[in-house]
C-alpha positions in Angstrom: 72.8 -77.3 236.6 72.6 -80.3 234.2 71.4 -84.6 235.4 73.1 -87.2 232.8 71.6 -90.4 232.8 72.5 -92.8 230.3 71.7 -96.4 229.1 74.3 -98.1 227.2 73.6 -96.4 223.7 71.5 -93.4 224.5 72.3 -90.0 226.6 69.2 -87.6 228.5 69.7 -84.9 229.8 67.7 -83.0 232.8 67.7 -79.7 232.9 66.5 -76.3 232.9 67.7 -75.4 229.0 67.1 -78.8 228.3 63.4 -80.0 226.7 61.3 -81.5 230.0 62.3 -85.0 230.9 59.0 -87.1 230.2 59.9 -90.2 232.5 57.6 -92.5 231.8 55.4 -94.0 234.8 53.0 -97.5 233.5 55.6 -100.2 234.9 54.8 -100.0 237.5 52.4 -103.0 239.5 49.9 -100.4 241.5 46.9 -100.9 241.7 46.8 -103.6 238.8 45.9 -106.4 240.2 46.5 -108.3 236.1 49.5 -107.0 236.2 50.5 -108.5 239.7 49.3 -111.8 239.5 51.4 -112.1 236.2 54.5 -110.8 238.0 53.7 -113.2 240.9 53.7 -116.1 238.0 56.8 -114.6 236.5 55.1 -113.9 233.9 56.7 -110.6 232.7 55.1 -110.1 228.6 52.8 -107.4 230.2 56.0 -105.4 230.5 57.4 -105.6 226.5 53.3 -103.9 225.6 53.8 -100.9 228.2 57.4 -99.7 227.4 56.1 -99.8 223.5 53.5 -97.4 224.4 55.6 -95.6 226.6 58.4 -94.9 223.8 55.8 -94.8 221.3 53.7 -91.8 223.6 57.4 -90.2 223.5 59.1 -90.8 227.4 62.3 -90.1 227.7 62.8 -92.1 230.0 61.5 -95.3 231.8 60.7 -95.8 235.4 60.4 -99.3 236.4 59.3 -100.3 239.8 58.3 -103.8 240.6 56.4 -103.7 243.9 54.0 -106.8 243.2 52.6 -108.3 246.5 53.8 -111.5 247.8 56.6 -111.8 244.7 60.4 -111.7 244.8 60.7 -107.7 244.1 64.6 -108.3 243.5 65.1 -111.2 241.5 61.8 -109.3 239.3 63.5 -106.2 239.1 67.1 -108.4 237.4 64.4 -109.7 234.8 62.2 -106.6 233.8 66.3 -104.6 233.9 67.5 -107.1 231.6 64.0 -107.1 229.1 63.9 -103.7 229.3 67.7 -102.8 227.5 67.1 -105.5 224.7 63.4 -103.7 224.2 64.3 -100.1 224.5 67.3 -97.7 225.2 65.6 -95.2 227.6 67.6 -94.9 230.7 66.1 -95.9 233.4 64.9 -95.1 236.7 64.6 -97.8 239.3 62.0 -97.7 241.7 61.8 -99.2 245.1 61.6 -98.7 248.9 63.9 -102.1 249.1 67.6 -101.7 248.5 68.7 -104.8 248.1 66.2 -104.4 245.1 67.9 -100.7 244.3 70.5 -103.1 244.5 70.0 -105.8 241.8 68.8 -103.8 239.3 71.8 -100.8 239.4 73.9 -104.5 239.3 72.2 -105.3 236.2 71.7 -101.8 234.2 74.3 -101.5 232.0 74.5 -97.4 232.4 73.8 -94.6 234.2 70.5 -95.1 236.2 68.6 -92.9 238.6 67.0 -94.5 242.1 64.2 -93.5 242.8 64.9 -92.3 246.0 65.8 -91.7 249.5 63.9 -89.5 252.0 65.6 -88.0 254.9 65.9 -90.3 257.8 69.4 -91.0 259.0 68.3 -94.4 258.0 67.5 -94.3 254.6 70.2 -91.8 253.5 72.4 -93.5 254.5 71.4 -97.3 253.2 70.6 -96.1 249.6 73.1 -93.4 249.7 76.2 -95.5 249.6 74.5 -97.4 246.9 74.2 -94.6 244.3 78.1 -93.4 244.6 79.1 -96.7 244.3 77.0 -97.8 241.2 77.7 -93.9 240.0 73.8 -93.3 239.8 71.8 -90.1 240.5 69.1 -90.6 242.4 65.7 -88.7 243.7 65.6 -86.9 247.1 62.5 -87.0 249.4 62.1 -83.5 251.2 60.3 -85.8 254.5 61.6 -87.4 256.9 60.8 -89.7 259.8 58.3 -87.7 261.3 56.1 -86.7 258.6 56.3 -85.0 255.3 55.8 -81.3 256.4 53.0 -78.6 255.1 55.4 -75.6 254.8 57.6 -75.5 251.4 60.5 -73.6 253.3 60.9 -77.2 255.6 60.4 -78.6 253.0 63.7 -77.0 251.5 65.2 -77.3 254.5 65.4 -81.3 254.6 66.4 -80.9 251.5 69.0 -79.2 251.7 70.0 -81.7 253.9 69.5 -84.8 252.3 72.6 -82.5 249.6 74.5 -81.9 252.7 74.9 -85.3 253.6 75.1 -86.4 249.6 77.5 -84.2 248.6 80.0 -83.8 252.0 79.5 -87.6 253.1 78.9 -89.6 249.7 80.8 -87.6 247.5 77.8 -87.7 245.1 78.0 -84.8 243.1 74.7 -81.9 243.4 74.3 -82.3 239.3 73.6 -86.2 240.7 71.1 -84.8 243.0 67.2 -84.6 241.7 64.4 -83.0 244.5 61.1 -84.0 244.4 58.7 -81.3 245.7 56.3 -84.0 247.3 53.1 -83.3 244.4 50.3 -84.4 247.0 46.5 -84.4 245.7 45.1 -81.2 245.0 41.7 -82.9 246.1 42.7 -84.2 249.6 43.5 -79.8 249.8 43.8 -77.3 246.9 46.7 -75.5 248.3 48.7 -78.8 248.4 49.7 -77.3 244.3 51.0 -73.8 245.9 52.3 -75.5 248.1 53.9 -77.6 245.2 55.0 -74.5 243.4 56.4 -72.5 246.2 58.4 -75.4 247.7 59.9 -75.7 243.7 60.9 -71.9 243.2 62.7 -72.4 246.0 64.7 -75.2 245.4 65.5 -73.1 242.4 66.1 -70.0 243.5 68.8 -71.8 247.0 70.0 -75.1 245.4 69.2 -74.8 241.7 69.2 -78.8 241.7 66.2 -80.5 239.0 63.9 -81.9 239.9 60.6 -84.4 239.3 57.4 -85.7 241.4 55.3 -87.8 240.2 52.7 -86.0 238.0 49.6 -87.7 238.6 49.6 -87.7 242.4 48.5 -84.6 242.1 45.1 -85.5 240.5 44.0 -88.5 242.5 40.9 -88.8 243.1 39.7 -86.7 240.8 37.8 -87.0 237.4 39.3 -85.9 234.2 42.3 -87.0 235.7 44.5 -86.0 232.3 43.1 -82.6 232.4 44.3 -81.8 236.2 47.9 -82.9 235.2 48.3 -81.1 232.1 47.2 -78.0 233.6 49.8 -78.1 236.1 52.5 -78.7 233.8 53.0 -76.3 232.9 52.2 -74.3 235.1 55.2 -76.1 237.6 57.6 -76.2 234.7 58.2 -71.7 234.9 58.5 -72.2 238.8 61.5 -74.8 238.2 60.3 -78.5 237.3 62.2 -80.2 234.9 61.1 -84.0 235.0 58.2 -85.6 235.7 57.1 -89.5 236.4 54.2 -89.2 234.6 51.4 -91.3 232.0 53.1 -91.3 228.5 51.1 -93.4 226.9 48.7 -90.2 227.0 48.5 -87.0 224.3 46.8 -84.6 226.2 49.8 -84.4 228.5 52.6 -85.5 226.9 51.6 -82.3 224.8 51.5 -80.3 227.8 55.1 -81.1 228.8 56.1 -79.8 224.9 53.9 -76.9 224.5 55.8 -75.2 228.2 58.9 -75.7 226.4 57.8 -74.3 223.8 56.1 -71.1 225.4 59.2 -71.5 228.3 62.0 -70.8 225.3 62.7 -74.4 225.7 62.3 -75.5 222.0 64.0 -73.1 219.0 61.8 -71.8 217.0 59.0 -74.9 217.9 61.2 -77.1 216.3 60.0 -80.0 218.6 56.7 -79.0 218.7 56.0 -79.1 215.2 58.0 -82.0 214.9 56.4 -83.3 216.6 53.2 -83.0 215.6 54.1 -84.0 212.0 55.1 -87.7 212.9 51.4 -87.8 215.0 50.1 -86.8 211.4 52.4 -89.5 209.4 50.9 -91.9 212.5 54.4 -92.7 214.2 55.8 -92.1 217.1 58.5 -89.0 216.8 62.3 -89.9 217.6 
């Protein structure tokens, strides 16, 4: 199963036989008070820094979220997408909980974007999926409904199955354009969350065959040495079926863990990508 995303000039393929897809998470004002104020003032200069750092770190796609409180999120999304497309050729993930913002970003974007995200709530399904279909995008699906985020992996699979059925049957969205997020929850709140996430990934791979993603930083929320936790988790998740993650591409420890997973799972023939990344680091420049 291959999920193909593109900018105007570059294509990235997500799949179990492809390099682990690193989605840079940084262009997001959540928890960044200075960035939030800059966005409210219409100052997008920080975005250029975030793009440069993530590209240098090894990002293959960039998540774009303009959810600053009291700001015109739709207008900011248009400006951000336009700016980022001038700065990099990496494909983008248009990230918002507001349909009008998603539509503004998709309308502006040149290429095939990934929409982040849709839940299995009926109203959300029938609001977001038509936008995905209209703009020829792919979409991240979250297996939670109006009632809860279920603990049981089997229930998450059941909800993912419903989401896939509505997307493919009602809106004729190709299965390969649906990327399921198994919902990684903080291990600090319940150490059992990690096992449930891994089990959900395995079920998604076995039962639906879809590509998967998750917010890798969610798992370590509230814990010290967060990068070490994320770096330990990624190879486990990749072995269970995770094919991409929204993560901090500025962190060498986390990016190396994703690349090491490729090497150890046989997705990096002769270790060519691992060696190339090492040589690029030694030369003081980012890998191509």
